[in-house]
Structure formats: structure tokens, C-alpha cells
VOGU-3710 file (C-alpha; in Angstrom, 3 decimals, decimal comma):
1> mlarpplrll> -5,005/-4,771/18,523  -6,801/-5,861/14,914  -10,009/-7,486/14,855  -10,327/-10,914/13,019  -12,898/-11,925/10,066  -15,504/-13,189/12,239  -15,387/-10,491/14,868  -15,214/-8,009/11,596  -18,475/-9,450/10,160  -20,498/-9,777/13,305
11> ratafavvca> -19,280/-6,024/13,817  -20,485/-5,258/10,238  -23,599/-7,120/10,651  -24,464/-5,418/14,147  -24,184/-1,804/12,272  -25,686/-2,463/9,404  -29,457/-3,445/11,137  -28,891/-1,264/13,987  -28,511/1,353/11,109  -30,911/0,298/8,677
21> glsalahiag> -33,381/-0,449/11,469  -33,121/3,077/13,221  -33,056/5,032/9,824  -36,280/3,222/9,065  -37,882/4,337/11,740  -36,597/7,690/11,710  -38,411/7,548/8,353  -41,889/6,567/9,353  -41,528/9,088/12,363  -40,448/11,960/9,922
31> ggsfsaphla> -43,442/11,309/8,462  -41,855/8,610/4,870  -42,775/4,877/3,894  -40,437/2,694/2,601  -40,675/-0,896/0,767  -39,361/-4,176/2,264  -36,557/-4,794/-0,623  -35,612/-1,511/0,031  -35,042/-1,508/3,535  -33,164/-4,982/2,652
41> ggvvlafcaa> -31,080/-2,859/0,081  -30,028/-0,217/2,807  -29,234/-3,323/5,391  -26,864/-4,478/2,441  -25,329/-0,775/1,979  -25,171/-0,398/5,589  -23,093/-3,542/5,653  -20,740/-2,996/2,877  -19,834/0,195/4,083  -19,269/-1,228/7,580
51> vpltgrertl> -16,850/-3,820/6,835  -13,754/-1,518/5,913  -14,128/-0,294/8,993  -14,342/-2,896/11,403  -10,790/-3,497/11,470  -9,950/-2,109/14,864  -11,856/-0,041/17,513  -13,595/3,249/16,208  -14,630/6,513/17,965  -17,909/8,595/17,836
61> aailpvlggl> -15,801/11,100/15,514  -15,265/8,771/13,037  -18,562/6,416/13,471  -20,641/9,644/13,457  -19,863/11,060/9,646  -20,348/7,412/8,238  -23,650/7,072/9,896  -24,571/10,857/8,913  -23,834/9,819/5,028  -26,027/6,869/5,146
71> qvvlhfmlgg> -29,041/8,213/6,781  -28,864/10,536/3,330  -28,573/7,467/1,276  -31,031/5,486/3,125  -33,168/8,076/3,321  -33,685/7,841/-0,921  -33,291/4,267/-0,692  -36,000/3,583/1,753  -38,340/5,831/0,158  -37,853/4,474/-3,461
81> aaahvahaah> -38,443/6,788/-6,454  -42,162/6,546/-7,013  -42,279/6,703/-3,038  -40,871/10,061/-3,157  -43,584/11,573/-6,034  -45,956/9,729/-3,690  -44,757/11,382/-0,269  -43,541/14,672/-1,875  -45,722/16,704/0,188  -44,459/15,653/3,608
91> hhaaggipgl> -40,831/16,970/2,270  -42,150/20,322/1,599  -39,773/20,602/-1,516  -39,289/19,353/-4,918  -37,442/16,206/-6,063  -37,356/13,932/-2,662  -35,462/16,785/-0,800  -36,245/15,679/2,921  -37,717/18,238/4,667  -37,494/19,948/8,293
101> gmtaahawaa> -39,005/16,748/9,567  -37,443/14,325/7,806  -34,339/15,827/8,163  -34,471/15,984/12,234  -35,583/12,373/12,626  -32,695/11,274/10,652  -30,075/13,403/12,377  -31,442/12,060/15,386  -30,746/8,741/14,342  -27,604/8,952/13,043
111> altalwlarg> -26,379/10,632/16,258  -28,561/8,404/18,524  -27,222/5,479/16,791  -23,466/6,978/16,296  -23,359/7,269/20,142  -24,847/3,789/20,848  -21,882/2,090/18,358  -18,969/4,473/19,873  -20,109/3,324/23,229  -20,308/-0,420/22,400
121> eralwsllrr> -17,234/-0,262/20,453  -15,268/1,097/23,400  -16,852/-1,508/25,730  -16,300/-4,241/23,622  -12,548/-3,218/22,917  -11,978/-3,053/26,337  -13,272/-6,547/27,071  -10,985/-7,722/24,164  -7,857/-6,171/25,741  -8,374/-7,406/29,071
131> lavrlrvlva> -9,000/-11,029/27,695  -5,893/-10,855/25,955  -3,638/-9,877/28,634  -5,537/-12,226/30,794  -4,818/-14,833/28,209  -1,252/-14,033/27,716  -0,715/-13,928/31,778  -2,294/-17,881/32,021  -0,240/-18,670/28,826  2,742/-17,650/30,422
141> vhawapadlp> 2,338/-18,919/33,771  1,385/-22,690/32,664  4,483/-22,695/30,289  7,253/-21,430/32,977  5,573/-22,857/36,256  8,423/-25,195/37,379  7,379/-28,696/38,022  9,465/-29,709/40,686  7,921/-27,421/43,401  5,511/-28,736/45,977
151> qvpcrapepa> 1,899/-27,180/44,813  0,418/-25,842/48,555  -3,247/-25,703/48,153  -5,090/-22,490/47,919  -6,586/-21,585/51,308  -9,471/-19,481/49,674  -12,438/-21,313/48,787  -13,065/-18,938/45,976  -10,584/-16,927/45,001  -11,792/-13,085/44,012
161> tlralvlcrh> -9,864/-12,396/40,936  -8,369/-14,296/37,888  -5,070/-13,121/39,312  -5,234/-13,913/42,591  -6,489/-17,568/41,497  -3,190/-17,770/39,227  -1,063/-16,657/42,446  -2,640/-18,676/44,942  -2,376/-22,230/42,565  1,266/-21,331/41,685
171> svtrrgppfv> 2,599/-20,068/45,402  5,120/-21,916/47,646  4,744/-21,477/51,261  8,245/-20,668/53,179  6,939/-18,921/56,036  8,518/-20,098/59,532  11,682/-21,265/60,920  14,251/-23,308/59,163  13,037/-26,913/58,141  15,625/-28,908/60,591
181> rvnlsrphpa> 15,031/-32,737/60,778  15,786/-34,518/64,336  16,612/-37,612/64,398  15,129/-39,443/67,644  16,537/-42,841/67,087  20,037/-41,896/68,034  20,939/-40,774/71,636  22,343/-37,316/71,868  26,190/-37,330/72,856  26,162/-35,967/76,640
//
């Protein structure tokens, strides 16, 4: 099953906001700071990276490397060149290379985001597959239902499932002895 453009854009937007948001939180937790324009650029970058991947269901193994790479890029984007010089002491390295705390914060953000998005992917695609099957059944039953069969009202006030509703709606009761018409107006020959 492939995703249509509206769903793809929605999924890419969710991915970008979650990825950049958790990256910003991890950046602050690791002792860094960032500017709003850099965060906005990070959201756009994450969105652009996500759009080509939203055509079908993705697993944790596919999501985690993309998030890991984005965390590295977002680290440098969120800090900006001037901010890297200002908080180089937090990194314990020259040139803005992240230190252990910052690396741990970004790794935590990438792992948490990947796990969360993979579970969301599994739930979303499971729901879409179930809806597709249900819609096909409804269309097929409605299109091929014979019009000349009598409709028997459903005995249950509320069917428990969609399948029960479809089956009950189109059921024909044929239990009991065969139907025999008896003409009472003529006398029976003796």
C-alpha cells in the first residue's frame, strides 16, 4: 500500500516537527543554545529529508539512521557558527564538535524519536490496511447485493462489528419447515 500526497505531507510534517523539537530539547539539555531561525531551518531540513521516505511504511531500522544523521546536522544548525564559538567549553573540543553530554542528548533524542515514530508508523499503516479491507467489503457487498431478496431486519440492536452489520443486513431467513400455502376457501375432497 502506497501513501497518497496528503498523507505523505502530513507524515513528513509530523516527522519534521518531532525531530527538530526533540533535537532542540536535547540541545538545551546538553548545555547548548539555539536561535529561532536555526530551529525553523532545522524543521525545513527535516521535512525535506522526510518527504521522499513517506511513500510507504518505514521500520525502526529505516527511521533510526535518518534521524541519527539529522541529529548531527541539526546540532550544527541549532548552534550556529557564532554560538559554537561561544559555547565551545560545553563541547570540550575545538571547532564545535559535540562533547559527551551533547552527544548523549542527541543520541537519546534520535533513539526516542525513532522508536516513537516507528510505533506510530506501525499503528497508522495497520489502521489504513484495516480500513481498506473494510471499505472493499462494503463496496463489494453493496454492489453485488441482489435486489429481489427480502430484507430481514437485524435482531440485534447493535452489531458488535462491521462484519456482523454487513452480514446481518443482507441475511435471508430460511429456517423452519418449507412454506406451504393452504387454501381454506375450497372444501377438501373426502
